[in-house]
BAPA-184709 format. One record per atom (N, C-alpha, C, O, CB): residue in three letters; x, y, z. Coordinates in steps of 0.02 Angstrom, whole numbers, plus 50000, padded with zeros to 5 digits. Glycine has a CB too. Example, Ala and Ser with C-alpha at 12.3 -4.5 7.8 and 13.67 -1.06 7.14 Angstrom:
2
ALA506604971650390
ALA506154977550390
ALA506604983550390
ALA507124983450423
ALA505654977650452
SER506424988850354
SER506844994750357
SER506455000250394
SER506705005750402
SER507044997050286
END
This chain:
279
MET496145360750663
MET496345354250639
MET496215349050693
MET496395350150751
MET497095354250618
SER495915343550676
SER495815338150723
SER495945331550688
SER495865331050627
SER495105338350753
GLY496135326550727
GLY496315320150698
GLY495715316350670
GLY495155317050695
GLY496665315950749
LEU495845312350619
LEU495335308050590
LEU495455300750610
LEU496015298450607
LEU495325308750513
PRO494925297150630
PRO495005290050644
PRO495045286150579
PRO494795288250527
PRO494435287450687
VAL495365280350582
VAL495425275850525
VAL495165269050546
VAL495345266450599
VAL496165275350499
ARG494745265950503
ARG494475259350518
ARG494475255150454
ARG494255257350402
ARG493745259850548
THR494735249050460
THR494705244450403
THR494355238050425
THR494395236050483
THR495405242950376
HIS494025234950377
HIS493695228550391
HIS493795223950332
HIS493575225450276
HIS492935229550406
GLY494115218250343
GLY494215213250291
GLY494575215950231
GLY494425214150174
GLY493555210650269
LEU495075220350242
LEU495405223850186
LEU495855219050148
LEU496295215850176
LEU495805229750213
VAL495735218650082
VAL496125214250038
VAL496385218449980
VAL496025222649953
VAL495685208250012
HIS497015217249962
HIS497285220549903
HIS497695215449863
HIS498155212449889
HIS497735226649921
ILE497505214549800
ILE497825209649756
ILE498115213449696
ILE497775217649667
ILE497325204149733
TYR498735211849679
TYR499035214849620
TYR499305209349574
TYR499405203749596
TYR499595219849640
ARG499435211149513
ARG499665206449462
ARG500425207049456
ARG500685212549447
ARG499325207749394
ALA500775201549459
ALA501505201449452
ALA501715195249415
ALA501585189649437
ALA501855201849521
GLU502055196249358
GLU502315190749317
GLU501775185649300
GLU501875179549301
GLU502885187249354
GLY501185188349284
GLY500645184149262
GLY500265180649317
GLY499835176549304
GLY500895179049217
HIS500415182349380
HIS500075179149436
HIS499765184449481
HIS500005190049486
HIS500575174749477
ASP499215182549514
ASP498915186849565
ASP499285185949631
ASP499405180349653
ASP498155185249574
VAL499465191549661
VAL499825191549725
VAL499405195349776
VAL499205201049763
VAL500545194549718
ALA499285192349833
ALA498895195649886
ALA499365199449932
ALA499715196449973
ALA498475190449927
ALA499385206049924
ALA499795210149968
ALA499485210650038
ALA499835210950088
ALA499895217149938
LEU498815210950040
LEU498445211050103
LEU497905205850100
LEU497575204950048
LEU498155218150117
SER497805202250155
SER497355196550154
SER496835196750209
SER496735191750244
SER497745190150158
GLY496515202450219
GLY495995202950269
GLY496225206850330
GLY496275203950385
GLY495755196150290
VAL496365213250322
VAL496615217350377
VAL496035220650413
VAL495645224250383
VAL497115222750351
ASP495995219450478
ASP495515222850522
ASP495915227150570
ASP496295224550611
ASP495055217750560
LEU495825233650566
LEU496235238150606
LEU495855244550620
LEU495495247150577
LEU496905239750570
THR495925246950681
THR495615253350701
THR496155257850730
THR496535255850774
THR495045252250752
VAL496185263950705
VAL496635269150730
VAL496205274850756
VAL495815277650718
VAL497145271650675
ALA496265276450819
ALA495855281650848
ALA496065288550825
ALA496645289550806
ALA495875281350925
ALA495605293350826
ALA495765300250808
ALA496325302850854
ALA496275302250915
ALA495135304750813
GLY496845305750824
GLY497385308550862
GLY497905303550884
GLY498395305350918
GLY497125311950921
GLU497825297250867
GLU498305292050887
GLU498925292350843
GLU498885294250784
GLU497985285050884
ARG499495290350870
ARG500115289650832
ARG500325282350833
ARG500445279550886
ARG500685294250861
ILE500385279350773
ILE500585272350771
ILE501115271250717
ILE501165275150669
ILE499965267850757
ALA501505266050727
ALA502015263950678
ALA501835257050652
ALA501675252550691
ALA502725264050709
LEU501855256250586
LEU501745249750554
LEU502425246450543
LEU502855249150508
LEU501355250550487
LEU502515240650573
LEU503135236850568
LEU503025230550528
LEU502455228350518
LEU503405235150638
GLY503565227550504
GLY503515221250469
GLY504075220450419
GLY504385225350398
GLY502845220650434
PRO504215214250399
PRO504745213050350
PRO504565215750282
PRO503975217250268
PRO504905205650344
SER505055216450239
SER504935218650170
SER504445213950136
SER504525207850140
SER505595219150131
GLY503945216850102
GLY503455212750067
GLY502875210550110
GLY502435206850087
GLY503785206850039
ALA502855212750174
ALA502315210550218
ALA501655213950202
ALA501125211250219
ALA502505211950290
GLY501675219850169
GLY501065223350151
GLY500965229950186
GLY500455233250177
GLY500485218950166
LYS501455232050227
LYS501355238150266
LYS501325244450223
LYS500915248850237
LYS501915238850317
SER501745244950171
SER501715250750127
SER501075250850085
SER500805256150071
SER502325250850081
THR500845244850066
THR500205244450031
THR499645246950075
THR499205250650052
THR500065237250008
LEU499655245050139
LEU499135247250186
LEU499155254850193
LEU498635258050195
LEU499235243950254
LEU499755257750197
LEU499815265050203
LEU499525268450141
LEU499185273450147
LEU500545267050213
ALA499675265650081
ALA499415268550020
ALA498645268250017
ALA498325272749990
ALA499715264949959
LEU498365262950044
LEU497635262350047
LEU497345267450095
LEU496815270450081
LEU497425255350067
PHE497675268550151
PHE497455273750198
PHE497425280550164
PHE496975284550178
PHE497915274050259
GLY497905281850120
GLY497945288350088
GLY497535288850024
GLY497545294149992
GLY498645289850072
GLY497175283650005
GLY496775283849945
GLY497195283549881
GLY496945285349827
GLY496355290049944
LEU497825281449887
LEU498255280849828
LEU498125274349791
LEU498275273849731
LEU498995281249848
LEU497855269449825
LEU497655263049795
LEU496935261549814
LEU496685264049864
LEU498125257349818
ARG496615257449773
ARG495935255149788
ARG495975247949814
ARG496335243949785
ARG495475255549726
PRO495615246249867
PRO495635239349891
PRO495285234649843
PRO494815236649808
PRO495325238849960
SER495515228449840
SER495185223349799
SER494545221049833
SER494065219149799
SER495645217449787
ALA494525221249898
ALA493935219349937
ALA493995222350006
ALA494535224550026
ALA493855211549941
GLY493435222550041
GLY493435225350109
GLY493275232750109
GLY493155235850057
GLY494095224150142
ARG493275235550168
ARG493095242550177
ARG493635246350215
ARG493975243550258
ARG492435243150213
ILE493695252750198
ILE494145257150234
ILE493815263850243
ILE493595267050195
ILE494825257850196
HIS493775266050306
HIS493485272550323
HIS494025277050353
HIS494415274950396
HIS492895271650373
VAL494045283250330
VAL494465288450360
VAL493995294050380
VAL493715297450336
VAL495035290950312
GLY493895294950444
GLY493385299650466
GLY492705297250441
GLY492515291550451
GLY493535306750442
ASP492335301750409
ASP491675300050381
ASP491715297550309
ASP491195296150279
ASP491225306150383
HIS492315296950282
HIS492395294850213
HIS492495287250208
HIS492905284450244
HIS492995298550180
GLU492125284050164
GLU492255277050148
GLU492645277050082
GLU492345277550028
GLU491585272750144
LEU493295276350087
LEU493725277150029
LEU493585272049975
LEU493675273449915
LEU494445276750050
SER493365266049994
SER493275260649946
SER492715261949897
SER492675258549846
SER493145254249982
VAL492275266849910
VAL491715268149865
VAL491715275349838
VAL491255277349803
VAL491055266849900
MET492245279149853
MET492265286049831
MET492445286649758
MET492825282549731
MET492755290049874
SER492175291849724
SER492345293149655
SER493035296249650
SER493325298249701
SER491815297849622
GLU493305296649590
GLU493965299749581
GLU493955307049602
GLU494435309449632
GLU494185299049508
ALA493415310549588
ALA493365317549608
ALA493365318149684
ALA493665322749712
ALA492735320849578
GLN493015313649717
GLN492995313749790
GLN493675312049820
GLN493885314949870
GLN492475308849817
ILE494025307449789
ILE494705305749812
ILE495165311649803
ILE495585313049847
ILE494975299649773
ASP495105315349747
ASP495515321249736
ASP495395326449791
ASP495865329549816
ASP495375324249666
ALA494765327349809
ALA494595332149862
ALA494875329749929
ALA495095333849970
ALA493835333149867
PHE494855323249941
PHE495135320350001
PHE495885321750005
PHE496145323550058
PHE495005312650003
HIS496225320949948
HIS496945322249946
HIS497115329649958
HIS497645331249983
HIS497235320049880
SER496665334049940
SER496815341249942
SER496795344050013
SER497025349650023
SER496335344949899
GLY496525340350061
GLY496495343350127
GLY496425338650185
GLY496605340350241
GLY495945347950129
GLU496155332550174
GLU496015328050229
GLU496625323850250
GLU496685321950308
GLU495445323550211
VAL497065322550202
VAL497635318150216
VAL498275321350189
VAL498285324350136
VAL497535311150184
GLY498815320650228
GLY499475322950207
GLY499935316950204
GLY499925312750249
GLY499755328450255
ILE500345316450152
ILE500765310550141
ILE501495312750133
ILE501645317050092
ILE500535306550080
VAL501935309650173
VAL502655310650166
VAL502935304550130
VAL502955299150159
VAL502995311750236
LEU503145305450068
LEU503415299950029
LEU504135298450051
LEU504475302850077
LEU503395301649955
GLN504355292350040
GLN505035290450059
GLN505535294350017
GLN505495294449956
GLN505135282850050
GLY506015297550051
GLY506505301750017
GLY506265308950016
GLY505785310549981
GLY506625299249945
ALA506595313250054
ALA506355320150062
ALA506265323749996
ALA505795327649988
ALA506825324050106
ALA506715322549948
ALA506695326249885
ALA506055325049846
ALA505855329349806
ALA507285324249842
ARG505715319449857
ARG505095317949821
ARG504515322349845
ARG503985322349814
ARG504925310649829
ASN504615325949899
ASN504075329849929
ASN504145337349917
ASN503725341249939
ASN504055328650003
HIS504665339449881
HIS504805346549871
HIS504825348449797
HIS504935344249753
HIS505465348449904
LEU504715354849785
LEU504915357849721
LEU505595360949734
LEU505645365649774
LEU504375363249696
PRO506125358449702
PRO506815360449723
PRO506975367749712
PRO507435370249743
PRO507305356249685
TRP506615371149668
TRP506785378149655
TRP506445382949704
TRP506545388949700
TRP506585379949584
LEU506035380249750
LEU505705384449800
LEU506035383349868
LEU506345378149880
LEU504955382949803
THR505955388149912
THR506185387449981
THR505675383250020
THR505155381349993
THR506285394350015
ALA505825381750083
ALA505345378250125
ALA504695382250131
ALA504155379350126
ALA505645376950195
ARG504755388750141
ARG504155392950145
ARG503775392750078
ARG503165392150077
ARG504355400250162
GLY504145393250023
GLY503815393149958
GLY503465386549944
GLY502925386449914
GLY504315394449904
ASN503765381049965
ASN503445374549955
ASN502795373849995
ASN502295371349970
ASN503925368949975
VAL502805376250057
VAL502195375950098
VAL501645380350067
VAL501075378250061
VAL502345378150171
ALA501835386350047
ALA501345390850017
ALA501055387949952
ALA500465388449939
ALA501665397750003
PHE501495384949912
PHE501265381749850
PHE500775376149865
PHE500265375449831
PHE501865379149809
ALA500935372049915
ALA500495366449933
ALA499815368749956
ALA499325365049951
ALA500825362149987
GLN499785374849982
GLN499145377450007
GLN498725380749952
GLN498145382449964
GLN499275382550062
GLY499005381449893
GLY498675385349841
GLY497975382849824
GLY497505386749823
GLY499085385349780
ALA497905376449810
ALA497255373749789
ALA496755374449845
ALA496175376149832
ALA497325366449768
ALA496955373149907
ALA496495373649964
ALA496265380849973
ALA495675382149987
ALA496825371050028
ARG496725385649966
ARG496535392649973
ARG496035394749919
ARG495575398649932
ARG497155397149971
ARG496135392149858
ARG495675394049804
ARG494965391449815
ARG494485394349790
ARG495935391349737
THR494895386049853
THR494235383449868
THR493935386249932
THR493385384549951
THR494265375849873
GLY494325390749965
GLY494075393850026
GLY494205389750089
GLY493975391650143
GLY493355395050020
ARG494575384350083
ARG494725380250141
ARG495205383950188
ARG495675387150165
ARG495025373450120
SER495075383450253
SER495515386450302
SER496155382350308
SER496125376150313
SER495165387050371
VAL496725385550306
VAL497365382050310
VAL497785385150366
VAL497675390850385
VAL497745382250242
PRO498275381350392
PRO498705384150445
PRO499115389950420
PRO499285390350361
PRO499165378650473
ALA499285394450465
ALA499735399950448
ALA500425397150433
ALA500675392950471
ALA499765405250506
VAL500725399250379
VAL501365396450358
VAL501895397350412
VAL502255392650427
VAL501605399750292
ASP501945403350441
ASP502455404650492
ASP502355400250553
ASP502845397850582
ASP502445412050512
GLU501735399250574
GLU501605395150633
GLU501795387850620
GLU502075384550663
GLU500855395450653
LEU501655385450559
LEU501825378650542
LEU502585377650539
LEU502845372750565
LEU501505376650475
LEU502925382350508
LEU503655381950504
LEU503965382550573
LEU504475379250587
LEU503935387450458
GLY503675386650617
GLY503925387150685
GLY503835380850725
GLY504275378750762
GLY503595392850720
LEU503255377650716
LEU503125371450751
LEU503635366050733
LEU503825361950774
LEU502415368950734
LEU503865366250670
LEU504345361250646
LEU505065363650648
LEU505505360550619
LEU504175359250575
ARG505185369150684
ARG505865371650697
ARG506235373550632
ARG506835372250625
ARG506265366450735
LEU505865376450586
LEU506155378450523
LEU506195386050515
LEU506345388550460
LEU505755375550466
ASP506055389750568
ASP506035397050564
ASP506665399950532
ASP506635404250488
ASP505935400150633
ASP507245397550556
ASP507875400650535
ASP508095398850465
ASP508525402250436
ASP508415398650583
VAL507795393750436
VAL508005391550369
VAL507435391850319
VAL507505389350263
VAL508295384450371
ALA506875394750338
ALA506275394550297
ALA506375397750228
ALA506045395750180
ALA505715398050332
ASP506825402650224
ASP506915406350161
ASP507585404850127
ASP507785408350080
ASP506855413750174
GLN507915399750151
GLN508555397750120
GLN508425392750063
GLN507925389250064
GLN509025394650173
PRO508875392450014
PRO508805387449962
PRO508815380449992
PRO509175379150040
PRO509375388149909
LEU508415375949964
LEU508375369249992
LEU509055365749991
LEU509205361650034
LEU507875365049953
GLU509465367349942
GLU510115364049936
GLU510575365649994
GLU511075362150005
GLU510455365949871
SER510425370950032
SER510835372750090
SER510605369450154
SER510935370050206
SER510835380250098
LEU510035365950153
LEU509755362950213
LEU510085356150226
LEU510305352650180
LEU509005362150206
THR510105354250289
THR510355347650308
THR509835342350290
THR509255344050279
THR510525347350384
PRO510015335950288
PRO509515330750274
PRO508935330850324
PRO508365329750306
PRO509855323850276
GLY509095332150388
GLY508565332450437
GLY508085338250425
GLY507485337550432
GLY508855332950506
GLN508365344050407
GLN507945349850392
GLN507525348650329
GLN506945350850326
GLN508375356150382
LEU507805345250280
LEU507415343650220
LEU506825339150237
LEU506285339850209
LEU507865340350167
GLN506935334450284
GLN506385330050303
GLN505855333850342
GLN505255332550334
GLN506645324150345
LEU506065338450384
LEU505585342750419
LEU505195346950369
LEU504595348050378
LEU505945347250470
ALA505525349450316
ALA505175353250265
ALA504675348950228
ALA504125351250210
ALA505685356250215
ALA504855342650216
ALA504375337950185
ALA503765337050230
ALA503205336650206
ALA504715331150170
LEU503895336650294
LEU503345336050342
LEU502905342250341
LEU502285341750345
LEU503615334850413
ALA503205348150335
ALA502825354350331
ALA502375354550270
ALA501805356750273
ALA503295360450331
VAL502635352150214
VAL502235351850152
VAL501635347250162
VAL501075348850141
VAL502665349450092
ALA501745341550193
ALA501195336850204
ALA500665339650251
ALA500075337850246
ALA501455330250233
LEU500865344150296
LEU500405347150344
LEU500125353850321
LEU499735357050356
LEU500745348050411
ALA500315355950261
ALA500155362750238
ALA499415364450239
ALA499225370050254
ALA500425363750169
CYS499005359550222
CYS498285360950216
CYS497895358750278
CYS497275358650277
CYS497995357350155
GLY498245357150332
GLY497905355350394
GLY497545348750392
GLY496975348350413
GLY497425360650412
PRO497865343350368
PRO497535336950364
PRO497395333950432
PRO497755335250480
PRO497945332150322
GLY496875329850436
GLY496735326250498
GLY497125319850503
GLY497165316850557
GLY496005324850503
LEU497415317550447
LEU497795311350446
LEU498465312650411
LEU498485315150355
LEU497405305750410
LEU499015311050445
LEU499685311650417
LEU499975304750409
LEU499995300750456
LEU500135316150463
LEU500215303150348
LEU500505296750333
LEU501235297650314
LEU501395302250276
LEU500115293150276
GLY501665293350339
GLY502375293750322
GLY502655287050303
GLY502605282250341
GLY502765296650380
ASP502965286650244
ASP503275280450220
ASP504025280850234
ASP504395284250199
ASP503135279250144
GLU504245277250286
GLU504955277350306
GLU505225284450312
GLU505715286150279
GLU505375273250255
PRO504915288650352
PRO505095295850353
PRO505785297350382
PRO506025302950376
PRO504595299650391
THR506115292350413
THR506775293650442
THR507315289050414
THR507865288750441
THR506745292850518
SER507165285350361
SER507615280050338
SER508285282450313
SER508765278650313
SER507285276150284
GLN508335288750290
GLN508955291250261
GLN509305296250307
GLN509725300250284
GLN508815294450194
LEU509135296050371
LEU509415300950418
LEU509875297550469
LEU509805291650485
LEU508855304550455
ASP510365301450494
ASP510775298950549
ASP510355299150613
ASP509805301750613
ASP511425302950558
HIS510625296350667
HIS510225295650728
HIS509995302350756
HIS509425302950779
HIS510625291950780
ASP510435307350755
ASP510245313850783
ASP509685317050743
ASP509195319550772
ASP510855318550785
ALA509745317050676
ALA509215319950634
ALA508575315850640
ALA508025318650641
ALA509445320150561
ARG508645309250644
ARG508055304950653
ARG507675306950715
ARG507065307550714
ARG508265297550657
ASP508035307850770
ASP507705309450833
ASP507355316250831
ASP506825317150860
ASP508205309350891
VAL507655321050795
VAL507345327650788
VAL506685327050749
VAL506185330050768
VAL507815332450751
VAL506685323050695
VAL506075322250655
VAL505545318550696
VAL504955320350692
VAL506235318350591
LEU505735313450734
LEU505255309750774
LEU504945314250828
LEU504345313850841
LEU505575303650806
GLU505345318450859
GLU505085322950909
GLU504625328150877
GLU504125330050907
GLU505665326450947
ALA504785330350817
ALA504355335050781
ALA503675331850767
ALA503155335050773
ALA504685337450716
MET503675325450746
MET503045322050733
MET502645321150797
MET502025321850796
MET503175315250701
ALA502985319750852
ALA502625319250916
ALA502325325950935
ALA501765326250961
ALA503105316850971
GLU502685331450922
GLU502435338050938
GLU501825339850894
GLU501355343050917
GLU502985343350929
VAL501845337650831
VAL501265338650787
VAL500655335150816
VAL500105337950817
VAL501415335950716
GLY500755329050840
GLY500195325450870
GLY499935328850932
GLY499325329550941
GLY500405318350886
ARG500385331150975
ARG500175334351037
ARG499845341051024
ARG499325342551055
ARG500775335351083
THR500125345050979
THR499895351950969
THR499285352250923
THR498815355950937
THR500445356050941
LEU499295348550869
LEU498775348950819
LEU498245343450824
LEU497705344050796
LEU499065348850750
GLY498405338150860
GLY497925332650867
GLY497885328250806
GLY497405324350799
GLY497255335350883
THR498365328850760
THR498355325050698
THR498455317550711
THR498875315650751
THR498895327650650
THR498065313450677
THR498185306250677
THR498795304750634
THR498835307250578
THR497555302250651
ILE499275300950660
ILE499905299750624
ILE500025292250618
ILE500015288650668
ILE500485303150660
VAL500145290050556
VAL500315283050543
VAL500935282950500
VAL500945286050447
VAL499715279150509
VAL501445279350522
VAL502065278950483
VAL502245271650472
VAL502075267250512
VAL502635282650517
VAL502585270350417
VAL502895263850403
VAL503625264250420
VAL503965269050401
VAL502785261750328
THR503885259250455
THR504595259050469
THR504825251750475
THR504435247350493
THR504755262850533
HIS505455250650458
HIS505755244050468
HIS506205244150530
HIS506485238950549
HIS506155241950407
ASP506265249950562
ASP506735251050616
ASP506385250650684
ASP505985254950700
ASP507095257750608
PRO506535245450725
PRO506215245050790
PRO506355251050835
PRO505935252750877
PRO506445238750825
ASP506935254250827
ASP507085260150868
ASP506635265950850
ASP506435269750894
ASP507825262150859
VAL506455266650787
VAL505975271750767
VAL505285270050795
VAL504935274450821
VAL505945272450690
ALA505095263750790
ALA504435261650815
ALA504345263050889
ALA503795264450912
ALA504335254250801
LYS504905262750928
LYS504855263951000
LYS504645271051016
LYS504415272351072
LYS505525262451032
ALA504715275650968
ALA504515282550979
ALA503755283450975
ALA503505288850989
ALA504855287150929
PHE503395278250955
PHE502665278650947
PHE502315274751002
PHE502535269351021
PHE502455276050877
PRO501765277551028
PRO501415274151083
PRO501135267251063
PRO501025263051107
PRO500855278451107
ARG501025266250999
ARG500735259850977
ARG501085257650913
ARG501205261650869
ARG499965260550965
THR501235251250909
THR501505248250848
THR501035242750824
THR500725239350865
THR502225245550859
VAL500995241950759
VAL500605236550729
VAL501055232850681
VAL501325235750634
VAL499965239350692
THR501155226450693
THR501585222350651
THR501165218950597
THR500665215650612
THR501965217050693
ILE501375219850534
ILE501035216650478
ILE501455210650457
ILE502045211250442
ILE500935221750418
ARG501135204750455
ARG501475198650434
ARG501035195150382
ARG500445193950394
ARG501625193950494
ASP501335193650325
ASP500975189850273
ASP500305193050256
ASP499805189550245
ASP500865182650295
GLY500285199750254
GLY499695203250232
GLY499135203850284
GLY498575205650267
GLY499425199950173
ARG499295202350347
ARG498795202850400
ARG499115206050461
ARG499725206450467
ARG498495195950417
VAL498685208150508
VAL498945210750571
VAL499195204850612
VAL498815200450631
VAL498385214750610
GLY499845204850625
GLY500145199250660
GLY500285200550733
GLY500415195850771
GLY500775197350627
GLY500265206850755
GLY500395208450824
GLY500365215850836
GLY500365219850790
GLY501075205750845
GLU500335217650900
GLU500325224650920
GLU500775225650980
GLU500865221251021
GLU499605227050935
GLY501055231650984
GLY501425233751042
GLY501115239951072
GLY500975244751037
GLY502155234951024
ARG501015239651138
ARG500735245451173
ARG501095246251240
ARG501135241651280
ARG499955244651184
SER501355252151250
SER501695253751313
SER502245248651329
SER502335246851387
SER501195254151371
GLY502595246451278
GLY503145241851288
GLY502955234551292
GLY503395230251295
GLY503505243651349
GLU502325232951291
GLU502085226051293
GLU501895223751223
GLU501575227551185
GLU501485225351342
GLU502075217651205
GLU501915214751140
GLU501315210051146
GLU501275206051192
GLU502515211151110
TYR500845210551098
TYR500245206451099
TYR500135203351030
TYR500295206450979
TYR499635210651119
SER499875197251029
SER499605194450968
SER498885196750961
SER498565198451011
SER499645186550967
VAL498625196850900
VAL497965199550888
VAL497515194150857
VAL497685191350805
VAL497995205750841
VAL496955192750889
VAL496485187950862
VAL496115191050803
VAL495815196350809
VAL495975185650917
ALA496155187750745
ALA495835190350684
ALA495085189050686
ALA494835185250728
ALA496145187150622
ALA494725192250640
ALA493995191550637
ALA493785184350625
ALA493245182250647
ALA493705195950583
ASP494205180350591
ASP494035173350578
ASP494255168650634
ASP494195162550628
ASP494345171050513
GLY494505171550689
GLY494715167550747
GLY495435165250745
GLY495665162250794
GLY494285161650751
SER495795166650692
SER496495164550688
SER496915169050734
SER496755174850745
SER496755164850616
LEU497475166150759
LEU497905169750804
LEU498625169050781
LEU498935163850792
LEU497825167150877
PRO498905174150747
PRO499605173650726
PRO500075173450786
PRO499995177450833
PRO499785179650680
LEU500545168850786
LEU501015168350840
LEU501645172350824
LEU501855172650766
LEU501195160950853
PRO501955175450875
PRO502575179150863
PRO503135174250845
PRO503095168350863
PRO502775183250925
PRO503655176550811
PRO504195172150788
PRO504485167650842
PRO504605161750828
PRO504735176250759
PRO504615170050904
PRO504885165350954
PRO504415159550969
PRO504645153850980
PRO505025169151019
ALA503755160850968
ALA503285155450981
ALA503255150550923
ALA503135144550933
ALA502585158250994
LEU503375152950863
LEU503375148450805
LEU503945143450807
LEU503905138150775
LEU503405152450740
GLU504475145150843
GLU505015140250851
GLU504775134350893
GLU505005128650882
GLU505635143650884
ALA504335135550940
ALA504065130150982
ALA503455126950949
ALA503325120950960
ALA503875132751051
PHE503085130850910
PHE502475128350877
PHE502535129650802
PHE502195134050776
PHE501835131750905
PRO502945125850766
PRO503015127050693
PRO502365125450657
PRO501945121850684
PRO503585122750665
PRO502275128050595
PRO501665126550557
PRO501535119050553
PRO501985115050540
PRO501715129550486
GLY500895117250565
GLY500705110250564
GLY500675107050632
GLY500405101550638
GLY501175106450521
THR500935110350683
THR500915107650751
THR500195107350776
THR499815112050767
THR501345111850799
LEU500015101750806
LEU499355101050837
LEU499385103850908
LEU499785101550949
LEU499115093650837
VAL498955108750922
VAL498965112150987
VAL498265112051017
VAL497775113550983
VAL499225119350979
ARG498225110351081
ARG497595110851117
ARG497575117551153
ARG498075119751183
ARG497505105051167
VAL496995120851151
VAL496895126951188
VAL496515125051252
VAL495945122851249
VAL496495132351146
HIS496845125951309
HIS496575123451372
HIS496485129151421
HIS496915133451429
HIS497055118151402
ARG495915129051455
ARG495785134051506
ARG495895131051574
ARG495615125751590
ARG495055136851500
THR496315134251615
THR496475131651681
THR495935133651731
THR495485137651716
THR497155134151703
ASP495985130751790
ASP495475132151842
ASP495465139451863
ASP494955141951885
ASP495605127751903
ASP496035142751856
ASP496055149851876
ASP495865154651820
ASP495935160651826
ASP496745151551902
GLY495625151851763
GLY495385155951708
GLY495895157651655
GLY495735160851606
GLY495105162151734
ALA496535155551665
ALA497045156851615
ALA496975151951557
ALA496675146651564
ALA497755156351646
TRP497255153851499
TRP497245149551440
TRP497955147051425
TRP498435150851431
TRP496945153251379
GLN498005140751406
GLN498645137751390
GLN498615134651320
GLN498095132251298
GLN498835132351442
LEU499195134851286
LEU499275131251223
LEU499695125051237
LEU500265125551259
LEU499615135751168
LEU499415119251224
LEU499735112951240
LEU499855108951177
LEU499385107651139
LEU499325108851291
VAL500485107051164
VAL500635102951106
VAL500345095951115
VAL500375093151170
VAL501405102551094
ASP500065093151061
ASP499805086451063
ASP500355081651088
ASP500915081851063
ASP499545084250993
GLU500185077551138
GLU500695073351169
GLU501015068551119
GLU501625067451122
GLU500385069351227
GLU500625065651074
GLU500905061051026
GLU501395064550980
GLU501935061950964
GLU500355057750984
GLU501215070650958
GLU501655074350912
GLU502265076850949
GLU502805077450920
GLU501275080250880
GLY502185078351013
GLY502735081251050
GLY503275076351068
GLY503805078351093
GLY502485084451110
ARG503155069751058
ARG503655064751076
ARG504225064551027
ARG504685060551036
ARG503335057951082
END
């Protein structure tokens, strides 16, 4: 198993709501390296869950391109998308119960998830090794109803990893857990990245969850509005030259403010409010 890179260019997604077209994404340019772990942050309605669904081939973009490994998802047929879902990408849906068959154990769910891949001859991870990696050895054969919420989420993660995908996607994978269970799941995801090399992208609204990832990408108004790396926050210049400002800067430079971009003698750049407007 090895991680798959993800690349988008000019990604747009428009949906119909109450008789109107709504742009959930308005030109997303983003690159995720193979084996990277990132968290998508942003307010409700910003477009982060839509972006995750596009990464997983669950939605088709209205415009733009999206590549996962060697696959260009925006031009793939339905049959090709089905094959992509069967082994290249694993998805953890929000709410652990949505990822399981409740009448099977954790081991049974993983084995069931591997069925289609095994029938096509695809190599899949050993069930015991996968369950061991996710610390489910002792409960692998117990009824799901006897598992804790944290163990159920780990089992959901095992199902998503059952076929050895190069890309793992998680939609709010810790939102219904207490802090201790949350931390166990986050450490398990980090171990998956370290051990298997899987590329991992999750959506979260929780800054504390995002801190567990080496890179964060903030989605604002359907575009990449900022990035965090190694504890430092950055704004991201878009392909059209626009530069989204972080919320604290918008208090000083509200929409409509005239700003000069000035280069100082030492090579630094400054944003200067128009003197007339600033009075």
